[in-house]
KOLTORMAR-540394 format. One record per residue (C-alpha): x, y, z; residue in three letters. Coordinates in steps of 0.1 Angstrom, whole numbers. Each point is the difference from the previous one (the first is absolute). Layout:
<pts>
X, Y, Z, ALA
...
</pts>
This chain:
<pts>
1077, 167, 326, MET
-14, 30, 20, PRO
-25, 21, -19, PRO
15, 29, -18, LEU
-17, 33, 7, THR
22, 23, -23, HIS
-20, 10, -30, THR
24, 22, -19, HIS
12, -29, -20, TRP
10, 22, -30, HIS
27, 16, 22, LEU
17, -33, 7, ARG
26, -20, -19, ASP
-17, -31, -15, ALA
26, -25, 11, HIS
2, 15, 35, GLU
-38, -5, 2, LEU
4, -36, -12, ALA
24, -6, 29, ARG
-24, 15, 25, GLU
-27, -23, -14, HIS
23, -30, 4, GLY
-1, -10, -37, VAL
26, -8, -26, ASP
-12, 17, -33, PRO
14, -28, -20, ALA
-19, -28, 19, LEU
-31, 16, 15, GLY
-16, -11, 32, LEU
-2, -37, 11, ALA
-35, -14, 0, GLU
1, -6, 38, ALA
10, 36, 7, GLU
-27, 13, -24, ALA
-26, -20, 19, ALA
11, 15, 33, LEU
-2, 35, -14, ARG
-34, -7, -15, ALA
-12, -7, 36, VAL
16, 32, 12, GLN
-11, 24, -27, HIS
-32, -16, -12, GLY
-12, -5, -36, PRO
9, 25, -26, ASN
-36, 12, -4, GLU
-20, 32, 3, ILE
-21, -3, 31, ALA
-37, 4, -6, ALA
-6, 17, 34, GLY
-31, -6, 21, GLU
-30, -5, -23, ARG
-34, 9, 12, ARG
-26, -28, -1, THR
-30, 2, -24, PRO
-23, 3, 31, ALA
21, 29, 14, ALA
-1, 18, -34, LEU
-38, -4, -2, LEU
-5, 13, 36, LEU
21, 30, -8, ASP
-26, 11, -26, GLN
-27, 5, 28, PHE
21, 24, 21, LYS
-10, 32, -19, ASP
-23, 23, 20, PHE
-24, 5, -29, MET
-4, -37, -5, ILE
-9, -4, 37, LEU
-26, 27, -3, VAL
-15, -16, -31, LEU
-2, -34, 18, LEU
-18, 18, 29, GLY
-24, 15, -25, ALA
-6, -34, -15, ALA
-10, -14, 35, VAL
-23, 30, 6, VAL
-17, -4, -34, SER
-6, -37, 8, GLY
-15, 9, 34, LEU
-26, 23, -16, ILE
-8, -27, -26, GLY
17, 15, -30, ASP
18, -31, -11, LEU
6, 13, -35, VAL
21, 28, 13, ASP
18, -23, 24, THR
9, -24, -28, LEU
12, 29, -23, ALA
23, 13, 28, ILE
14, -34, 8, VAL
7, -8, -37, VAL
18, 34, -4, ILE
21, -6, 31, VAL
9, -36, -11, LEU
9, 12, -35, LEU
24, 26, 14, ASN
15, -25, 24, ALA
6, -25, -28, LEU
17, 26, -22, ILE
22, 12, 29, GLY
9, -36, 8, PHE
11, -8, -36, VAL
21, 32, -1, GLN
17, -8, 33, ALA
7, -36, -10, TRP
15, 11, -34, ARG
22, 26, 17, ALA
15, -26, 23, ASP
12, -18, -31, ARG
28, 26, -6, ALA
24, -18, 23, LEU
-9, -34, -16, ALA
10, 14, -34, ALA
32, 13, 15, LEU
9, -35, 11, GLN
-3, -12, -36, GLN
29, 22, -10, LEU
25, -23, 17, ALA
20, -20, -25, ALA
-13, -36, -1, ALA
35, -15, -2, ARG
36, 11, 3, ALA
34, -15, -11, THR
25, -1, 28, VAL
33, -16, 10, LEU
-4, -26, 28, ARG
30, -20, 10, GLY
18, 8, -32, GLY
-28, -11, -22, ARG
-23, 21, -21, ARG
-36, -8, 10, VAL
-34, 15, -7, THR
-22, 3, 31, ILE
-33, 18, 9, PRO
7, 36, 6, ALA
-17, -2, 34, SER
29, -22, 12, ARG
26, 27, -5, LEU
19, 11, 31, VAL
25, 28, 7, PRO
34, -13, -11, GLY
-12, -18, -31, ASP
18, 6, -32, ILE
-25, 7, -28, VAL
7, -3, -37, LEU
-18, 24, -23, LEU
-5, -1, -37, GLU
-20, 22, -24, ALA
-37, -5, 5, GLY
3, -11, 36, ASN
-20, 17, 27, GLN
22, 10, 29, VAL
-11, -23, 29, PRO
14, 19, 30, ALA
21, 31, 7, ASP
35, -7, -13, LEU
34, 17, 5, ARG
15, -7, -35, LEU
33, -18, 0, MET
7, -6, -37, THR
-17, 13, -31, ILE
3, -2, -38, ALA
-19, 28, -17, GLN
-27, -3, 26, LEU
-29, 24, -4, ARG
-31, -2, 22, ILE
-35, 14, -7, ASP
-9, 17, 33, GLU
-31, 19, -13, SER
-24, -19, 22, ALA
19, 10, 31, LEU
15, 34, -8, THR
-21, 13, -29, GLY
31, 5, -22, GLU
-7, -10, -36, SER
35, -9, -11, VAL
17, -32, 10, ALA
28, 7, 25, VAL
36, -10, -7, ASP
14, -17, 31, LYS
35, -2, 14, HIS
16, -17, 30, VAL
20, 29, 16, ARG
-9, 13, 35, SER
-18, 33, 1, LEU
6, 29, 24, SER
-34, 17, 4, GLU
-19, -14, 29, ALA
-33, 16, -10, GLY
1, -9, -37, ALA
-34, -6, -15, ALA
-9, -36, -11, LEU
5, 9, -36, GLY
36, 12, 7, ASP
11, -32, 19, ARG
16, -14, -31, LEU
17, -29, 18, ASN
-33, -14, 12, MET
-27, -21, -15, ALA
-34, 3, 17, PHE
-27, -26, 4, LYS
-28, 3, -26, GLY
21, 16, -27, THR
11, -17, -32, THR
34, -7, -16, ALA
-4, 16, -35, ALA
34, -8, -14, HIS
32, -18, 8, GLY
7, -22, 31, ARG
14, 2, 35, GLY
3, -15, 34, THR
-12, 15, 33, GLY
1, -6, 37, LEU
-34, -1, 17, VAL
0, 27, 26, VAL
-38, 3, 7, ALA
-30, -23, -4, THR
-37, 3, 4, GLY
-13, 30, 19, MET
36, 13, 5, ALA
4, 6, -38, THR
-9, 34, -16, GLU
-30, -17, -15, LEU
-10, -13, 35, GLY
3, 36, 14, LYS
-25, 11, -27, VAL
-23, -28, 12, ALA
4, 13, 36, GLY
-9, 35, -11, LEU
-30, -13, -19, LEU
-12, -20, 29, ASP
2, 30, 24, ARG
-15, 26, -24, SER
-37, -1, 8, GLY
-27, 15, -22, GLU
-16, 33, 9, LEU
-37, 9, -3, GLN
-8, 17, -32, THR
-15, 36, 1, PRO
-34, -14, -9, LEU
1, -25, 29, GLN
11, 27, 24, GLN
-27, 24, -11, ARG
-28, -26, 1, LEU
11, -13, 34, ALA
-1, 36, 14, ALA
-33, 6, -18, PHE
-16, -32, 13, GLY
9, 7, 37, LYS
-13, 36, 0, ARG
-31, -10, -19, LEU
-10, -28, 23, ALA
4, 22, 31, LEU
-21, 29, -16, VAL
-27, -24, -12, VAL
-3, -17, 34, LEU
-3, 34, 18, ALA
-26, 13, -24, ILE
-21, -32, 2, CYS
1, 1, 38, ALA
-12, 37, -2, LEU
-28, -8, -24, ILE
-12, -29, 22, PHE
0, 22, 31, ALA
-18, 29, -17, ILE
-26, -24, -14, GLY
-8, -16, 33, VAL
-2, 33, 18, LEU
-25, 12, -26, ARG
-22, -31, 8, GLY
9, -22, -30, GLU
-3, -37, 6, PRO
34, -12, 14, PRO
0, -31, -23, VAL
-5, 22, -31, LEU
28, 23, 11, MET
24, -29, 6, VAL
-7, -14, -34, LEU
3, 35, -16, THR
33, 7, 18, ALA
15, -34, -9, VAL
-12, 3, -36, SER
15, 34, -3, LEU
33, -13, 14, ALA
1, -28, -26, VAL
-10, 25, -27, ALA
25, 27, 10, ALA
30, -24, -1, ILE
7, -4, -37, PRO
6, -38, 1, GLU
3, 0, -38, SER
31, 22, 3, LEU
25, -30, 2, PRO
-18, -16, -29, ALA
1, 32, -21, VAL
37, 5, 8, VAL
7, -36, -9, THR
-19, 2, -33, VAL
17, 33, -9, LEU
34, -14, 7, LEU
-8, -33, -18, ALA
-13, 18, -31, LEU
31, 22, 1, GLY
23, -30, 3, ALA
-18, -17, -30, ARG
5, 32, -21, ARG
37, 1, 10, MET
6, -35, -11, VAL
-11, 10, -35, ALA
27, 28, 3, GLN
27, -26, 10, ASN
-2, 7, 38, ALA
-8, -30, 22, LEU
-14, 10, 35, VAL
10, -24, 28, ARG
-16, 20, 28, ARG
-32, 18, -8, LEU
6, 30, 23, PRO
31, 7, -20, SER
-22, 12, -29, VAL
-11, 30, 20, GLU
34, 5, 17, THR
16, 8, -33, LEU
-23, 30, -3, GLY
14, 13, 33, SER
37, -5, -8, VAL
21, 31, 1, SER
34, -16, -6, THR
10, -29, -22, ILE
33, -16, 8, CYS
11, -18, -31, THR
27, -25, -7, ASP
21, 9, -31, LYS
10, -32, -17, THR
-28, -17, -19, GLY
-26, 25, 14, THR
10, 33, -15, LEU
26, -15, -24, THR
-2, -29, -24, LEU
25, -22, 20, ASN
19, -4, -33, ARG
33, 17, -9, MET
-1, 22, -31, HIS
29, 18, -18, ALA
-9, 36, 4, GLU
30, 17, -17, GLN
28, -10, -24, LEU
29, 25, 1, LEU
23, -6, -29, ALA
6, 19, -32, GLU
8, -9, -36, GLY
14, -34, -7, SER
3, -6, 38, ALA
-38, -1, 3, ARG
-3, -31, -22, ALA
30, -16, 17, GLU
-15, 6, 34, THR
-32, -17, -11, LEU
22, -29, -13, ARG
18, -2, 33, ALA
-34, 0, 19, ALA
-11, -29, -22, ALA
32, -21, 2, LEU
11, 6, 36, CYS
-32, -14, 12, ASN
-14, -33, 13, ASP
-37, 6, -7, ALA
-19, -26, -20, GLN
-32, 1, -21, ARG
-27, -22, 15, GLY
-25, -21, -19, ALA
-24, 29, 0, ASP
26, 23, -16, GLY
5, 21, 32, ALA
34, 5, 14, TRP
8, -20, 32, GLN
29, 4, 25, GLY
13, 27, 22, ASP
-22, 31, -2, PRO
29, 22, -9, THR
12, -23, -28, GLU
-35, -5, -14, THR
-4, 38, -1, ALA
33, 3, -20, LEU
-11, -27, -24, ALA
-33, 18, -5, GLU
19, 32, -7, LEU
22, -16, -26, ALA
-30, -18, -17, ALA
-20, 33, 0, ALA
29, 15, -21, HIS
-1, -29, -25, ASP
30, -18, 14, VAL
-3, -37, -7, ASP
7, -11, 36, VAL
-5, -37, -6, ALA
24, -1, -30, ALA
26, 21, 18, LEU
-1, -22, 31, ALA
12, -31, -17, GLN
37, 7, -5, PRO
10, 5, 36, ARG
33, -16, 5, ILE
8, 6, 37, ALA
-12, 21, 29, GLU
10, 16, 33, LEU
-32, -3, 20, PRO
-13, 29, 21, PHE
8, 0, 37, ASP
-9, 25, 27, ALA
36, 9, 9, GLU
12, 12, -34, ARG
-35, 10, -12, LYS
7, -9, -36, ARG
-7, -27, -26, MET
19, -7, -32, SER
-7, -22, -30, THR
24, -8, -29, LEU
-11, -2, -36, HIS
17, -5, -34, ARG
6, 33, -17, GLY
11, 13, -35, ALA
37, -2, 9, ALA
2, -24, 29, GLY
-22, 1, 31, PHE
-20, 27, 18, VAL
-6, 2, 37, LEU
-32, 17, 11, TYR
-3, 12, 36, THR
-28, 14, 20, LYS
-1, 11, 36, GLY
-5, 28, 25, ALA
15, 33, -13, PRO
22, 4, 31, GLU
15, -35, -6, SER
3, 1, -38, LEU
10, 36, -9, LEU
34, -1, 19, PRO
9, -30, -23, ARG
-7, 20, -32, CYS
28, 19, -18, THR
-20, 14, -29, ALA
-34, 7, -15, HIS
-7, -25, -29, TRP
-13, 11, -34, SER
0, -17, -33, GLU
24, 25, -14, ALA
25, -5, 28, GLY
6, 5, 37, ALA
-9, 34, 15, LEU
10, 16, 33, ALA
-21, -10, 29, LEU
-10, 26, 26, ASP
-3, -23, 31, HIS
-12, 27, 23, ASP
-27, 13, -24, ALA
-13, -35, -7, THR
0, -9, 37, MET
-20, 32, 8, ARG
-25, -10, -28, GLN
-4, -34, 16, ALA
-4, 15, 35, GLU
-26, 25, -13, ARG
-20, -29, -14, LEU
4, -20, 32, ALA
-13, 30, 20, ALA
-32, -2, -21, GLN
-6, -35, 13, GLY
13, -18, -31, LEU
23, -30, 1, ARG
29, 8, -22, VAL
22, -25, -19, LEU
31, 8, -20, ALA
11, -19, -31, PHE
35, -4, -14, ALA
19, -22, -25, ARG
35, -12, -7, ARG
15, -18, -29, GLU
21, -31, 8, LEU
24, -21, -22, ALA
-10, -33, 15, ASP
-29, -16, 19, ALA
19, -8, 32, ASP
-16, 16, 31, LEU
20, -20, 25, SER
20, 30, 11, ALA
-31, 10, 21, GLY
-23, 30, 1, ALA
26, 24, 15, GLU
22, -5, -30, THR
-25, -4, -28, VAL
-24, 28, 11, GLU
27, 27, -5, ARG
7, 25, -27, GLY
-37, 0, -10, LEU
-16, 25, -24, ALA
-32, 16, 14, PHE
-31, -3, -22, ILE
-30, 14, 18, GLY
-24, 1, 30, LEU
-34, -16, 4, VAL
-23, 12, 28, ALA
-27, -24, 12, LEU
-30, 4, 23, ILE
-30, -19, 12, ASP
-25, 24, -17, PRO
-32, 14, 16, PRO
-33, -16, -12, ARG
-15, 21, -27, PRO
-32, 6, 19, GLU
17, 6, 34, ALA
6, 37, -6, GLU
-36, 7, -8, ALA
-10, -20, 31, ALA
23, 21, 22, VAL
-14, 32, -15, ARG
-36, -12, 8, ASP
10, -8, 36, CYS
14, 35, 5, LEU
-32, 15, -15, ALA
-20, -20, 25, ALA
20, 13, 29, GLY
19, -33, 4, ILE
38, 2, 6, THR
19, -28, -17, PRO
32, -12, 19, VAL
26, -24, -14, MET
15, -25, 23, ILE
25, -23, -16, THR
30, -22, 6, GLY
18, 15, -30, ASP
28, 25, -1, HIS
-8, 37, 9, PRO
10, 14, -34, ALA
-22, -25, -19, THR
-29, 6, 24, ALA
2, 38, -3, ARG
3, -2, -38, ALA
-31, -22, -4, ILE
-19, 21, 25, ALA
8, 32, -19, ARG
-10, -16, -34, ARG
-34, -9, 15, LEU
-6, 33, 17, GLY
2, -13, 36, ILE
28, 26, 5, VAL
7, 30, -22, THR
34, 10, 12, ASP
32, -17, -13, ALA
14, 5, 35, ASP
-31, -13, 18, ALA
9, -16, 34, PRO
3, -38, 0, VAL
0, -17, 34, LEU
21, -32, 1, THR
-3, -30, 23, GLY
33, 9, 17, THR
-12, 36, 7, MET
-34, -13, 12, LEU
17, -25, 24, ALA
17, 29, 17, ALA
-32, 20, 6, MET
-24, -3, 30, ASP
-37, 1, -5, GLU
-4, 37, 4, ALA
27, 8, -25, ALA
-15, -25, -25, LEU
-34, 16, 3, ARG
15, 34, -8, ALA
18, -14, -30, ARG
-30, -19, -13, CYS
-20, 32, -3, ALA
23, 11, -28, GLU
18, -31, -15, VAL
-17, -17, -30, ARG
28, -26, -8, VAL
15, -26, 22, TYR
28, -23, -12, ALA
19, -31, 12, ARG
-25, -6, 28, VAL
-6, -34, 16, ASP
-34, -15, 10, PRO
0, 13, 36, ALA
8, 35, -12, GLN
-30, -1, -24, LYS
-22, -6, 29, ILE
16, 29, 19, ARG
-7, 23, -30, ILE
-36, -11, -2, VAL
-5, 5, 37, GLU
17, 35, -1, ALA
-23, 11, -27, LEU
-30, -14, 19, GLN
11, 20, 31, SER
-2, 31, -22, LEU
-37, -7, -5, GLY
4, -15, -35, ARG
-20, -30, -12, PHE
26, -21, -17, VAL
-2, -25, -29, ALA
30, -21, -6, MET
6, -17, -34, THR
26, -27, -5, GLY
7, -34, -15, ASP
28, -15, 19, GLY
5, -20, 32, VAL
16, 31, 14, ASN
-32, 20, -5, ASP
-23, -24, 19, ALA
3, 14, 36, PRO
-5, 35, -12, ALA
-30, -11, -21, LEU
-16, -14, 32, ARG
9, 31, 21, ARG
-12, 26, -25, ALA
-37, 11, 1, ASP
-3, -19, -33, ILE
25, -23, -17, GLY
0, -2, -38, VAL
19, -29, -15, ALA
10, -9, -35, MET
-19, -30, -13, GLY
20, -8, -32, ARG
36, 5, 11, GLY
-4, 0, 38, GLY
7, -28, 25, THR
-27, -20, 17, ASP
11, 15, 34, VAL
-7, 35, -12, ALA
-33, -10, -15, ARG
-12, -18, 31, GLU
11, 30, 23, ALA
-18, 26, -22, ALA
-35, 12, 0, SER
-1, 7, -37, LEU
18, -18, -28, VAL
6, 17, -34, LEU
-4, -28, -25, LEU
18, 19, -28, ASP
28, 14, 22, ASP
-11, 34, -12, ASN
5, 30, 23, PHE
-27, 18, -19, ALA
-26, -25, 12, THR
4, 15, 35, ILE
-14, 33, -14, VAL
-31, -17, -12, ALA
-3, -18, 34, ALA
3, 34, 18, VAL
-28, 14, -21, ARG
-22, -29, 8, ASP
9, 2, 37, GLY
-11, 36, 1, ARG
-32, -7, -19, ARG
-8, -28, 24, ILE
6, 21, 31, TYR
-21, 27, -15, ASP
-28, -25, -5, ASN
3, -13, 35, ILE
-4, 36, 13, ARG
-30, 4, -22, LYS
-16, -31, 15, PHE
7, 12, 35, VAL
-14, 35, -9, ARG
-31, -17, -14, TYR
-5, -26, 27, ALA
7, 23, 30, MET
-22, 28, -15, THR
-29, -24, -4, GLY
5, -14, 35, ASN
3, 35, 13, SER
-34, 8, -16, GLY
-15, -30, 17, GLU
14, 10, 34, ILE
-11, 36, -2, TRP
-35, -11, -11, THR
-4, -23, 31, LEU
18, 23, 24, PHE
-17, 33, -9, LEU
-36, -14, -3, ALA
-6, -3, 37, PRO
16, 34, 6, MET
-25, 15, -24, LEU
-29, -18, 16, GLY
-5, -24, -30, LEU
-6, -37, 3, PRO
28, -25, -8, ILE
1, 4, -38, PRO
15, -34, -9, LEU
-5, -35, 11, LEU
30, -24, 5, PRO
-9, -18, -33, ILE
2, 33, -18, HIS
34, 8, 14, ILE
15, -35, -9, LEU
-15, 1, -35, TRP
14, 34, -8, VAL
33, -11, 14, ASN
0, -32, -20, LEU
-12, 14, -33, VAL
17, 33, -2, THR
34, -11, 14, ASP
-1, -31, -22, GLY
1, 2, -38, LEU
4, 38, -4, PRO
29, 0, 25, GLY
18, -29, -18, LEU
-6, 16, -34, ALA
22, 29, 11, LEU
29, -24, -6, ALA
-5, 5, -37, ALA
4, 38, 2, GLU
28, 11, -24, PRO
29, 21, 12, ALA
-7, 37, 4, GLU
17, 25, -23, ARG
35, 11, 13, GLY
3, -30, 24, VAL
38, -2, -9, MET
6, 37, 3, GLN
-6, 3, 37, ARG
23, -8, 29, ALA
-4, -32, 19, PRO
-22, 1, 31, ARG
18, 7, 32, PRO
6, -33, 19, PRO
-19, 12, 31, GLY
-29, 14, -19, GLU
-34, -10, 13, SER
-25, -18, -21, LEU
-23, 30, 6, PHE
25, 26, -11, ALA
-6, 26, -28, ASP
-35, 8, 10, GLY
-15, -35, 2, LEU
-12, 2, 36, TRP
-16, 34, -7, GLN
-18, -15, -30, HIS
-12, -29, 21, VAL
-14, 24, 26, LEU
-15, 25, -24, PHE
-17, -24, -24, ILE
-9, -24, 28, GLY
-18, 28, 18, LEU
-17, 10, -33, LEU
-13, -36, -6, ILE
-12, -2, 36, GLY
-16, 34, -3, GLY
-18, -9, -32, LEU
-13, -33, 15, CYS
-13, 18, 31, LEU
-14, 28, -21, GLY
-20, -25, -21, VAL
-11, -17, 31, GLN
-12, 32, 16, ALA
-18, 11, -32, TRP
-17, -34, -4, ALA
-12, 0, 37, LEU
-12, 36, -3, ALA
-19, -6, -32, THR
-15, -33, 11, GLY
19, -23, -23, HIS
-1, -34, 15, ALA
30, -13, -19, HIS
25, 23, 17, TRP
22, -29, 12, GLN
2, -15, -35, THR
9, 34, -14, MET
28, 5, 26, VAL
13, -35, -9, PHE
-1, 8, -37, THR
16, 34, 3, VAL
29, -15, 19, LEU
6, -26, -27, THR
-4, 23, -30, PHE
21, 27, 16, ALA
29, -24, 4, GLN
-3, -10, -37, MET
1, 37, -10, ALA
30, 5, 23, HIS
21, -29, -14, VAL
-4, 14, -36, MET
11, 34, 12, ALA
32, -11, 18, ILE
14, -20, -29, ARG
26, 27, -1, SER
13, 22, 27, GLU
3, 30, -24, ARG
-16, -6, -34, GLU
-38, 4, -5, PRO
-19, -31, -11, LEU
-10, 15, -33, TRP
37, 3, -10, ARG
7, -36, 10, GLN
-30, -14, -18, GLY
-24, -26, 13, LEU
15, -27, -23, ALA
35, 4, 14, SER
-9, -25, 28, ASN
-27, -23, -13, LEU
2, -24, 30, PRO
-9, 28, 24, LEU
-28, 13, -22, LEU
-14, -35, -2, GLY
3, -5, 38, ALA
-18, 33, 6, VAL
-29, -9, -23, LEU
-3, -34, 16, LEU
-1, 15, 34, THR
-28, 24, -11, PHE
-19, -31, -13, ALA
5, -20, 32, LEU
-12, 29, 21, GLN
-31, 5, -22, LEU
-6, -38, 4, ALA
-2, 3, 38, THR
-26, 27, -4, ILE
-22, -13, -28, TYR
4, -38, 0, VAL
-29, -12, 23, PRO
17, -30, 16, TRP
31, 21, 9, LEU
-21, 27, 17, GLN
-7, -20, 32, PRO
37, -9, 3, ILE
13, 35, -3, PHE
-31, 17, 17, LYS
-5, 22, -31, THR
-30, 14, -18, GLU
-4, 10, -37, ALA
7, 37, -6, LEU
-20, 21, -24, ASP
16, 20, -28, ALA
3, 32, 19, ASP
16, -17, 30, GLU
25, -19, -22, LEU
8, 33, -18, ALA
8, 16, 33, ILE
24, -28, 8, CYS
18, 4, -33, PHE
1, 38, 5, GLY
16, -4, 34, ALA
27, -23, -15, ALA
6, 26, -28, GLY
8, 26, 26, LEU
27, -22, 15, VAL
16, -4, -35, TYR
-1, 38, -6, LEU
15, 7, 35, ALA
29, -25, -7, ALA
7, 16, -34, GLU
-1, 35, 15, ALA
26, -11, 26, GLU
23, -12, -28, LYS
-4, 33, -19, ARG
9, 19, 32, TRP
31, -22, 4, ARG
11, 6, -36, ARG
-4, 37, 6, HIS
22, -2, 31, LEU
26, -20, -19, ALA
1, 25, -28, THR
4, 29, 24, ARG
28, -18, 17, GLY
18, -6, -33, THR
-4, 36, -10, GLN
13, 12, 33, ALA
30, -22, -2, GLY
8, 12, -35, ALA
-4, 36, 11, THR
23, -4, 30, SER
25, -18, -22, GLY
1, 30, -24, LYS
4, 24, 28, GLN
29, -20, 14, ALA
17, 1, -34, VAL
</pts>
């Protein structure tokens, strides 16, 4: 059989398709023919794609420019005999490589998890016999038999059904099982959820039975197309990685230029060339903050550990920081913002009809109580059973006397059950209002039949449906006998309308507050769902994602007709997307990214996995989500709680702030060292520091105090500010000016102490410069714990690890000065009380200068706020 390329199977007649596939639906394929087609089409499996080898994954970790610079620094440190520094750098680089390797390896498991969704076995007709075979052996043309509980093993064009409902939530995101039929459809661009004559691979038969013709297998299925999207959607660099990469490149070039200049000036002044080589190289090693990757890793790891305690599992460490930069959250509806459980929202019946509607909801129902007491069955029917039970209807007792039934089917959209009544038999019917109301001739009441206003009742049902509710109508009819053999068209006639019940998959209780917090933090929530537009808009309005009852909703059909430019324009204003397929989710994410947004995508289904990978950060549901979504995501919410994202965003912002604080601290200290060494020759002073001094300051001050910044709590108002612009430099918001100003101050104080000591005949001038440099950096780190608040308002005890690290550094520095056996190693001499007091005083000036800068910035911020308020009043 030639391969079929036509994919609009839902438009075709099932028996015509069977003829094209060369198969008799009553007999199925012959084994020999199935074997030939297996060779032609391949196994019915999801291709894993080309997997990178472990060696390739490991080598990828050493391509970063900063890592290469650090390796060069390690080599240089080894050449000048500082093996301790060399070892420290190598350990840091290997640690980062190992973490990156593990993350990349785990990310590659997403496709492997997708393969596991394939049904292990399938029941088919082969040569007229019903046989069970491995699902991987299915071929186009096979006739598959489905029963409730079966996973659909391939894409099927349904041929026969009996009350067949299929749970497609993993593929389309729709929470309610879909009623299927076998009629041909007419809309070529129908969304997957609207192709009611199809059953798709990876979905599950929830009720009834049916047979279907296999029209697509393996990668040609809709699930296979998702796998293809997942394989192609590569991961982007996080904002942190982008900023650090740019920072590292610029820093290395600047440091190399400065070191070359210092070497040249020193030689021209007559300094020994060997000393100047060692000084320049030592400065290069010191100026490059090799502890930066370690500090970033520790900050992210500590943040990840805190987030696990808040039910958020981090799969990629950089995603912790990325959440703090997110400006748009694209969230799935079903199971993410909603409970993924139908609930009776409204009961519209009055007087005696109210109790009768509840009775009908209990009797015309196939839901059963499980061993744990919870209702089991179709979500709609369990919701009706819960409604009746909540109004003290004894559902279990009422369900016993069922005598006969007319099961629900998708064509007539009704279900009827017959029960013994006071004067014969009572037929209870439920169904779609548009199907049931035309069959009603009166409005039932215990006192007697009332006139039924069909138009008013239908308008009421339509108004509820427009609010995103699923509306069911209930009716009854008294019969003289229990014979239903006349069929539904005859029996379900002359009914008495009882009432309406409106159902919905309700929002999570905490989701509204979470959406409100996102908006306060400058983050725009966007709903992307496979559900119907009215339902999506209703839920979005309840949660505050949109405020207008007529807010625009972009459907998959509308989106398919748009080019990229039109989609970008619409994405700037649309907050709700409905009936979209997996490829369209990626288009939406990419359109938002093209507008300069950093996008988080939340989801739990197979259909969400490609967009989770393509987004700047993917957030999967851990409790109700699929393995595919979890493996494709960067962050997994263990409690499936949308509100957990808000806590993650807060931690992400705190962590990014702390990384900036470390950069501010490390670069200011390095700047002070560079200015000290660079300006001394210009001022006619001898080289103020030896290579051992530079390396010691770099090791001690960038070590424990820098790492202790990871414990810094979040600043006040961290969730009341807008996300940082995606292209913002790590040195934005005055950081580079601070590095320059305070660095110059530290350098100036060191050289001032040196000049004073030389002028007054103090022989310990080099030890004093060495000590001022160390103490000044400790004073500085305490001052920059906040970018705005003074230290006295924060309190020393609010970051005990940092306080301990600073005190330990002071102790270590004093040890190099006063411990006799350390003095020859560090070329130091004991300072007297006056000399030590001068060193402490110089450090105190650095602290006061940093606090004065913060006060000035607070003053500017206050003036800016007042100016904005004044201009706003004038505009009004």
